[in-house]
KESEGU-922874 format. One record per residue: x, y, z of N, C-alpha, C in turn; chain; residue number from 1. Coordinates in steps of 0.001 Angstrom, whole numbers. Atoms other than C-alpha are relative to their C-alpha. Layout:
N
pt n.xx X; n.yy Y; n.zz Z; ca.xx X; ca.yy Y; ca.zz Z; c.xx X; c.yy Y; c.zz Z; cadena A; num NUM
...
***
This chain:
113
pt n.xx 147; n.yy 739; n.zz -1239; ca.xx 2780; ca.yy -10783; ca.zz -20056; c.xx 376; c.yy 898; c.zz 1168; cadena A; num 1
pt n.xx -249; n.yy -827; n.zz -1170; ca.xx 2466; ca.yy -8795; ca.zz -16847; c.xx 470; c.yy -868; c.zz 1160; cadena A; num 2
pt n.xx -509; n.yy 735; n.zz -1144; ca.xx 4463; ca.yy -9951; ca.zz -13840; c.xx -732; c.yy 369; c.zz 1279; cadena A; num 3
pt n.xx 727; n.yy -444; n.zz -1179; ca.xx 2326; ca.yy -7993; ca.zz -11380; c.xx -1462; c.yy -412; c.zz -151; cadena A; num 4
pt n.xx 1404; n.yy 388; n.zz -21; ca.xx -1045; ca.yy -9492; ca.zz -10501; c.xx -671; c.yy 705; c.zz 1167; cadena A; num 5
pt n.xx 685; n.yy -802; n.zz -998; ca.xx -3438; ca.yy -7256; ca.zz -8618; c.xx -1123; c.yy -816; c.zz 646; cadena A; num 6
pt n.xx 962; n.yy 883; n.zz -655; ca.xx -5150; ca.yy -9857; ca.zz -6399; c.xx -475; c.yy 536; c.zz 1346; cadena A; num 7
pt n.xx 354; n.yy -574; n.zz -1293; ca.xx -5354; ca.yy -7687; ca.zz -3256; c.xx -866; c.yy 1239; c.zz -220; cadena A; num 8
pt n.xx 852; n.yy -1179; n.zz 74; ca.xx -7687; ca.yy -4781; ca.zz -2476; c.xx 545; c.yy 1064; c.zz 947; cadena A; num 9
pt n.xx -532; n.yy -1104; n.zz -802; ca.xx -6548; ca.yy -1368; ca.zz -1191; c.xx -1002; c.yy 1136; c.zz 93; cadena A; num 10
pt n.xx 715; n.yy -1249; n.zz -199; ca.xx -8238; ca.yy 1661; ca.zz 254; c.xx 998; c.yy 970; c.zz 606; cadena A; num 11
pt n.xx -944; n.yy -1020; n.zz -478; ca.xx -6191; ca.yy 4826; ca.zz 731; c.xx -797; c.yy 1196; c.zz 483; cadena A; num 12
pt n.xx 674; n.yy -1127; n.zz -644; ca.xx -7299; ca.yy 7614; ca.zz 3054; c.xx 989; c.yy 1130; c.zz 219; cadena A; num 13
pt n.xx -792; n.yy -1158; n.zz -396; ca.xx -6004; ca.yy 11119; ca.zz 3620; c.xx -268; c.yy 261; c.zz 1473; cadena A; num 14
pt n.xx 233; n.yy -180; n.zz -1437; ca.xx -5466; ca.yy 11621; ca.zz 7381; c.xx -728; c.yy 1304; c.zz 315; cadena A; num 15
pt n.xx 745; n.yy -1193; n.zz -407; ca.xx -7849; ca.yy 14022; ca.zz 9066; c.xx 272; c.yy 356; c.zz 1452; cadena A; num 16
pt n.xx -331; n.yy -289; n.zz -1376; ca.xx -6325; ca.yy 13982; ca.zz 12525; c.xx -399; c.yy -1112; c.zz 938; cadena A; num 17
pt n.xx 498; n.yy 1035; n.zz -910; ca.xx -8479; ca.yy 11438; ca.zz 14355; c.xx -349; c.yy -1245; c.zz -803; cadena A; num 18
pt n.xx 292; n.yy 1257; n.zz 679; ca.xx -8684; ca.yy 7782; ca.zz 13352; c.xx -998; c.yy -783; c.zz 850; cadena A; num 19
pt n.xx 1034; n.yy 788; n.zz -670; ca.xx -11848; ca.yy 5887; ca.zz 14283; c.xx -136; c.yy -1321; c.zz -737; cadena A; num 20
pt n.xx 213; n.yy 1306; n.zz 628; ca.xx -12500; ca.yy 2194; ca.zz 13664; c.xx -1337; c.yy -566; c.zz 445; cadena A; num 21
pt n.xx 1260; n.yy 646; n.zz -369; ca.xx -15710; ca.yy 187; ca.zz 13606; c.xx 288; c.yy -1328; c.zz 691; cadena A; num 22
pt n.xx -150; n.yy 1275; n.zz -711; ca.xx -16297; ca.yy -3202; ca.zz 15269; c.xx 849; c.yy -1013; c.zz -756; cadena A; num 23
pt n.xx -798; n.yy 914; n.zz 816; ca.xx -14542; ca.yy -4961; ca.zz 12386; c.xx 1447; c.yy 451; c.zz -140; cadena A; num 24
pt n.xx -1360; n.yy -507; n.zz 98; ca.xx -11372; ca.yy -2863; ca.zz 12746; c.xx 252; c.yy 852; c.zz -1227; cadena A; num 25
pt n.xx -148; n.yy -833; n.zz 1198; ca.xx -12021; ca.yy -830; ca.zz 9582; c.xx -194; c.yy 1473; c.zz 342; cadena A; num 26
pt n.xx 141; n.yy -1437; n.zz -215; ca.xx -11609; ca.yy 2928; ca.zz 9441; c.xx -1353; c.yy 477; c.zz -502; cadena A; num 27
pt n.xx 1357; n.yy -396; n.zz 353; ca.xx -14924; ca.yy 4771; ca.zz 9291; c.xx -179; c.yy 1486; c.zz -274; cadena A; num 28
pt n.xx 306; n.yy -1424; n.zz 94; ca.xx -14564; ca.yy 8536; ca.zz 9447; c.xx 543; c.yy 676; c.zz -1239; cadena A; num 29
pt n.xx -638; n.yy -667; n.zz 1122; ca.xx -12479; ca.yy 9276; ca.zz 6391; c.xx -561; c.yy -482; c.zz -1329; cadena A; num 30
pt n.xx 402; n.yy 365; n.zz 1350; ca.xx -13518; ca.yy 9338; ca.zz 2769; c.xx 1232; c.yy -498; c.zz -752; cadena A; num 31
pt n.xx -1167; n.yy 519; n.zz 729; ca.xx -11228; ca.yy 7198; ca.zz 615; c.xx 346; c.yy 878; c.zz -1196; cadena A; num 32
pt n.xx -445; n.yy -683; n.zz 1220; ca.xx -9125; ca.yy 8880; ca.zz -2057; c.xx 306; c.yy -1014; c.zz -1103; cadena A; num 33
pt n.xx -191; n.yy 1074; n.zz 974; ca.xx -8502; ca.yy 5508; ca.zz -3745; c.xx -584; c.yy -1279; c.zz 572; cadena A; num 34
pt n.xx 469; n.yy 1342; n.zz -324; ca.xx -10309; ca.yy 2174; ca.zz -3653; c.xx 148; c.yy -833; c.zz -1253; cadena A; num 35
pt n.xx -169; n.yy 838; n.zz 1177; ca.xx -9302; ca.yy -614; ca.zz -5959; c.xx 992; c.yy -1115; c.zz 226; cadena A; num 36
pt n.xx -905; n.yy 1134; n.zz -82; ca.xx -7036; ca.yy -3500; ca.zz -6741; c.xx 1442; c.yy 466; c.zz 194; cadena A; num 37
pt n.xx -1403; n.yy -302; n.zz -248; ca.xx -3402; ca.yy -3621; ca.zz -5697; c.xx 744; c.yy -1321; c.zz 183; cadena A; num 38
pt n.xx -802; n.yy 1170; n.zz -311; ca.xx -549; ca.yy -6017; ca.zz -4987; c.xx 906; c.yy 327; c.zz 1180; cadena A; num 39
pt n.xx -840; n.yy -143; n.zz -1187; ca.xx 1045; ca.yy -6312; ca.zz -1542; c.xx 1149; c.yy -991; c.zz -98; cadena A; num 40
pt n.xx -1168; n.yy 862; n.zz 21; ca.xx 4572; ca.yy -7684; ca.zz -1417; c.xx 975; c.yy 467; c.zz 1074; cadena A; num 41
pt n.xx -1044; n.yy -350; n.zz -960; ca.xx 7595; ca.yy -7655; ca.zz 879; c.xx 1260; c.yy 374; c.zz -775; cadena A; num 42
pt n.xx -1249; n.yy -431; n.zz 605; ca.xx 10769; ca.yy -5792; ca.zz -54; c.xx 1113; c.yy -251; c.zz 1004; cadena A; num 43
pt n.xx -1135; n.yy 301; n.zz -870; ca.xx 14125; ca.yy -6852; ca.zz 1353; c.xx 1122; c.yy 980; c.zz -280; cadena A; num 44
pt n.xx -1082; n.yy -974; n.zz 125; ca.xx 16802; ca.yy -4240; ca.zz 1997; c.xx 1120; c.yy -388; c.zz 951; cadena A; num 45
pt n.xx -1149; n.yy 287; n.zz -852; ca.xx 20296; ca.yy -4933; ca.zz 3300; c.xx 597; c.yy 1316; c.zz 471; cadena A; num 46
pt n.xx -562; n.yy -1199; n.zz -618; ca.xx 21557; ca.yy -2272; ca.zz 5700; c.xx 1527; c.yy -107; c.zz 20; cadena A; num 47
pt n.xx -1469; n.yy 34; n.zz -18; ca.xx 25256; ca.yy -1273; ca.zz 5928; c.xx 586; c.yy -946; c.zz 1055; cadena A; num 48
pt n.xx -497; n.yy 894; n.zz -1053; ca.xx 25635; ca.yy -3325; ca.zz 9132; c.xx -385; c.yy -1461; c.zz -254; cadena A; num 49
pt n.xx 369; n.yy 1348; n.zz 447; ca.xx 24488; ca.yy -6458; ca.zz 7210; c.xx -1356; c.yy -456; c.zz 528; cadena A; num 50
pt n.xx 1343; n.yy 318; n.zz -464; ca.xx 21061; ca.yy -6355; ca.zz 8863; c.xx -954; c.yy 56; c.zz -1196; cadena A; num 51
pt n.xx 991; n.yy 20; n.zz 1078; ca.xx 18250; ca.yy -7314; ca.zz 6473; c.xx -1325; c.yy 493; c.zz 558; cadena A; num 52
pt n.xx 1249; n.yy -590; n.zz -437; ca.xx 15086; ca.yy -5234; ca.zz 6807; c.xx -1063; c.yy -294; c.zz -1054; cadena A; num 53
pt n.xx 1122; n.yy 259; n.zz 891; ca.xx 11744; ca.yy -6278; ca.zz 5324; c.xx -1038; c.yy 1101; c.zz 178; cadena A; num 54
pt n.xx 1046; n.yy -1009; n.zz -84; ca.xx 9104; ca.yy -3700; ca.zz 4485; c.xx -1126; c.yy -364; c.zz -958; cadena A; num 55
pt n.xx 1153; n.yy 234; n.zz 866; ca.xx 5635; ca.yy -3767; ca.zz 2941; c.xx 69; c.yy 957; c.zz -1178; cadena A; num 56
pt n.xx 44; n.yy -789; n.zz 1222; ca.xx 5454; ca.yy -2562; ca.zz -638; c.xx -1308; c.yy -324; c.zz -705; cadena A; num 57
pt n.xx 1267; n.yy 167; n.zz 702; ca.xx 2191; ca.yy -2013; ca.zz -2489; c.xx 141; c.yy 610; c.zz -1389; cadena A; num 58
pt n.xx 53; n.yy -519; n.zz 1361; ca.xx 1825; ca.yy -1605; ca.zz -6245; c.xx -1458; c.yy 210; c.zz -379; cadena A; num 59
pt n.xx 1330; n.yy -246; n.zz 567; ca.xx -1248; ca.yy -2; ca.zz -7788; c.xx 189; c.yy 495; c.zz -1427; cadena A; num 60
pt n.xx -71; n.yy -499; n.zz 1365; ca.xx -2027; ca.yy 845; ca.zz -11368; c.xx -13; c.yy 1517; c.zz 19; cadena A; num 61
pt n.xx -51; n.yy -1451; n.zz 109; ca.xx -1374; ca.yy 4409; ca.zz -12448; c.xx -1417; c.yy 550; c.zz -73; cadena A; num 62
pt n.xx 1340; n.yy -573; n.zz -59; ca.xx -4478; ca.yy 6384; ca.zz -11512; c.xx 120; c.yy 1512; c.zz 126; cadena A; num 63
pt n.xx -12; n.yy -1452; n.zz -87; ca.xx -5439; ca.yy 10050; ca.zz -11519; c.xx -207; c.yy 519; c.zz 1410; cadena A; num 64
pt n.xx 145; n.yy -389; n.zz -1393; ca.xx -5186; ca.yy 10302; ca.zz -7729; c.xx 1368; c.yy 408; c.zz 522; cadena A; num 65
pt n.xx -1243; n.yy -483; n.zz -570; ca.xx -2527; ca.yy 12285; ca.zz -5912; c.xx 220; c.yy -656; c.zz 1360; cadena A; num 66
pt n.xx -305; n.yy 700; n.zz -1242; ca.xx -1257; ca.yy 9832; ca.zz -3292; c.xx 1240; c.yy 634; c.zz 600; cadena A; num 67
pt n.xx -1071; n.yy -738; n.zz -666; ca.xx 1003; ca.yy 11451; ca.zz -710; c.xx 591; c.yy -803; c.zz 1153; cadena A; num 68
pt n.xx -614; n.yy 539; n.zz -1209; ca.xx 3435; ca.yy 10487; ca.zz 2025; c.xx -909; c.yy 335; c.zz 1176; cadena A; num 69
pt n.xx 831; n.yy -82; n.zz -1203; ca.xx 1576; ca.yy 9984; ca.zz 5345; c.xx -1479; c.yy -293; c.zz -253; cadena A; num 70
pt n.xx 1346; n.yy 523; n.zz 206; ca.xx -1645; ca.yy 8869; ca.zz 3641; c.xx -80; c.yy -1365; c.zz 688; cadena A; num 71
pt n.xx 227; n.yy 1272; n.zz -688; ca.xx -3151; ca.yy 5816; ca.zz 5360; c.xx -521; c.yy -1001; c.zz -1025; cadena A; num 72
pt n.xx 424; n.yy 1035; n.zz 945; ca.xx -3539; ca.yy 2569; ca.zz 3439; c.xx -488; c.yy -1215; c.zz 778; cadena A; num 73
pt n.xx 528; n.yy 1238; n.zz -556; ca.xx -5645; ca.yy -461; ca.zz 4293; c.xx -45; c.yy -1015; c.zz -1133; cadena A; num 74
pt n.xx -120; n.yy 1025; n.zz 1028; ca.xx -4917; ca.yy -3643; ca.zz 2348; c.xx -678; c.yy -1271; c.zz 489; cadena A; num 75
pt n.xx 571; n.yy 1315; n.zz -276; ca.xx -6995; ca.yy -6816; ca.zz 2275; c.xx 584; c.yy -943; c.zz -1036; cadena A; num 76
pt n.xx -631; n.yy 900; n.zz 961; ca.xx -4999; ca.yy -9635; ca.zz 751; c.xx -975; c.yy -1082; c.zz -454; cadena A; num 77
pt n.xx 844; n.yy 1012; n.zz 627; ca.xx -6356; ca.yy -12561; ca.zz -1224; c.xx -613; c.yy -962; c.zz 1021; cadena A; num 78
pt n.xx 501; n.yy 919; n.zz -1026; ca.xx -6773; ca.yy -14668; ca.zz 1939; c.xx -947; c.yy 680; c.zz 990; cadena A; num 79
pt n.xx 887; n.yy -729; n.zz -896; ca.xx -8792; ca.yy -11928; ca.zz 3699; c.xx 707; c.yy 673; c.zz 1157; cadena A; num 80
pt n.xx -775; n.yy -635; n.zz -1067; ca.xx -5999; ca.yy -10774; ca.zz 6013; c.xx 74; c.yy 1509; c.zz -256; cadena A; num 81
pt n.xx 16; n.yy -1460; n.zz 121; ca.xx -6098; ca.yy -7013; ca.zz 6708; c.xx 1292; c.yy 579; c.zz 552; cadena A; num 82
pt n.xx -1196; n.yy -730; n.zz -402; ca.xx -2992; ca.yy -4834; ca.zz 6881; c.xx -313; c.yy 1483; c.zz -84; cadena A; num 83
pt n.xx 169; n.yy -1448; n.zz 52; ca.xx -2944; ca.yy -1135; ca.zz 7661; c.xx 1352; c.yy 643; c.zz 279; cadena A; num 84
pt n.xx -1265; n.yy -678; n.zz -229; ca.xx -89; ca.yy 1326; ca.zz 7548; c.xx -10; c.yy 1409; c.zz -550; cadena A; num 85
pt n.xx -212; n.yy -1354; n.zz 513; ca.xx 1226; ca.yy 4767; ca.zz 6700; c.xx 942; c.yy -76; c.zz -1192; cadena A; num 86
pt n.xx -852; n.yy -39; n.zz 1182; ca.xx 2691; ca.yy 5445; ca.zz 3291; c.xx 1175; c.yy 924; c.zz 294; cadena A; num 87
pt n.xx -1157; n.yy -854; n.zz -256; ca.xx 6257; ca.yy 6713; ca.zz 3676; c.xx 816; c.yy 304; c.zz -1255; cadena A; num 88
pt n.xx -645; n.yy -365; n.zz 1267; ca.xx 7341; ca.yy 6786; ca.zz 29; c.xx -939; c.yy -337; c.zz -1146; cadena A; num 89
pt n.xx 833; n.yy 182; n.zz 1184; ca.xx 5481; ca.yy 7176; ca.zz -3267; c.xx 872; c.yy 254; c.zz -1216; cadena A; num 90
pt n.xx -765; n.yy -233; n.zz 1231; ca.xx 7115; ca.yy 6727; ca.zz -6657; c.xx -579; c.yy -795; c.zz -1157; cadena A; num 91
pt n.xx 390; n.yy 705; n.zz 1213; ca.xx 6338; ca.yy 5772; ca.zz -10210; c.xx 1135; c.yy -941; c.zz -377; cadena A; num 92
pt n.xx -984; n.yy 960; n.zz 478; ca.xx 8079; ca.yy 2672; ca.zz -11501; c.xx -457; c.yy -523; c.zz -1353; cadena A; num 93
pt n.xx 311; n.yy 543; n.zz 1310; ca.xx 8281; ca.yy 1251; ca.zz -14986; c.xx 568; c.yy -1407; c.zz -86; cadena A; num 94
pt n.xx -432; n.yy 1380; n.zz 112; ca.xx 8435; ca.yy -2480; ca.zz -15573; c.xx 931; c.yy -134; c.zz -1207; cadena A; num 95
pt n.xx -994; n.yy 57; n.zz 1075; ca.xx 11514; ca.yy -3304; ca.zz -17662; c.xx -446; c.yy -764; c.zz -1236; cadena A; num 96
pt n.xx 380; n.yy 802; n.zz 1167; ca.xx 9931; ca.yy -5943; ca.zz -19903; c.xx -1183; c.yy 583; c.zz -747; cadena A; num 97
pt n.xx 1229; n.yy -461; n.zz 651; ca.xx 6503; ca.yy -4449; ca.zz -20572; c.xx -27; c.yy 1504; c.zz -226; cadena A; num 98
pt n.xx 43; n.yy -1456; n.zz 83; ca.xx 7193; ca.yy -744; ca.zz -20080; c.xx -1191; c.yy 609; c.zz 718; cadena A; num 99
pt n.xx 1177; n.yy -477; n.zz -714; ca.xx 4000; ca.yy -497; ca.zz -18021; c.xx 421; c.yy 762; c.zz 1249; cadena A; num 100
pt n.xx -298; n.yy -790; n.zz -1192; ca.xx 4052; ca.yy 2182; ca.zz -15312; c.xx -1000; c.yy -306; c.zz 1109; cadena A; num 101
pt n.xx 795; n.yy 211; n.zz -1202; ca.xx 2773; ca.yy 1583; ca.zz -11793; c.xx 426; c.yy 1004; c.zz 1056; cadena A; num 102
pt n.xx -388; n.yy -788; n.zz -1166; ca.xx 2801; ca.yy 3441; ca.zz -8512; c.xx 445; c.yy -977; c.zz 1071; cadena A; num 103
pt n.xx -536; n.yy 826; n.zz -1096; ca.xx 4975; ca.yy 1887; ca.zz -5813; c.xx -150; c.yy 795; c.zz 1289; cadena A; num 104
pt n.xx 212; n.yy -628; n.zz -1305; ca.xx 4013; ca.yy 2682; ca.zz -2218; c.xx 761; c.yy -804; c.zz 1040; cadena A; num 105
pt n.xx -683; n.yy 647; n.zz -1114; ca.xx 6402; ca.yy 1860; ca.zz 620; c.xx -795; c.yy 335; c.zz 1255; cadena A; num 106
pt n.xx 951; n.yy -139; n.zz -1092; ca.xx 4304; ca.yy 1296; ca.zz 3736; c.xx 640; c.yy -409; c.zz 1322; cadena A; num 107
pt n.xx -369; n.yy 329; n.zz -1374; ca.xx 5154; ca.yy 1415; ca.zz 7437; c.xx -1216; c.yy -616; c.zz 662; cadena A; num 108
pt n.xx 1192; n.yy 655; n.zz -556; ca.xx 2807; ca.yy -1144; ca.zz 9032; c.xx -365; c.yy 550; c.zz 1376; cadena A; num 109
pt n.xx 508; n.yy -432; n.zz -1309; ca.xx 621; ca.yy -39; ca.zz 11949; c.xx -1002; c.yy -978; c.zz 575; cadena A; num 110
pt n.xx 1057; n.yy 908; n.zz -455; ca.xx -1961; ca.yy -2840; ca.zz 12155; c.xx -32; c.yy -1210; c.zz -914; cadena A; num 111
pt n.xx 155; n.yy 1222; n.zz 783; ca.xx -2379; ca.yy -6442; ca.zz 11056; c.xx -1028; c.yy -878; c.zz 685; cadena A; num 112
pt n.xx 1063; n.yy 836; n.zz -562; ca.xx -5424; ca.yy -8664; ca.zz 11541; c.xx -69; c.yy -1311; c.zz -729; cadena A; num 113
***
C-alpha cells in the first residue's frame, strides 16, 4: 500500500536565462527535462523562534533525470490550479513502510494561478 498518490502533473525545466510565458501563463521557451505525475504537498517547519513556516514539497517517482537546485518546476494540481517555483533542495527519500524510493523537491514558490 503506497501512501503517496501521484494525482498532480509536473513539468521541470532547466533555466536558460530568460523566462517567457504564453497567454495562458505557461512557460514556452524551455525544453522540459521532466514531464509526468507528481504529488504536491505542504511541509511545516518550526523555526527556533517558534515561527511555523510552510513550504511546497513535491514528490516524484525515481526517474533517470538529473534534477538540480534552481531548476524551474510547474505543477498543475488535481483541481487545475497552477503553481510555479524554483527548486531549492533535491533529495532521495525512502518510505519507511514500503521501502519505495522517491525524489523529494523543496520548492520556493514564484507564481500561483
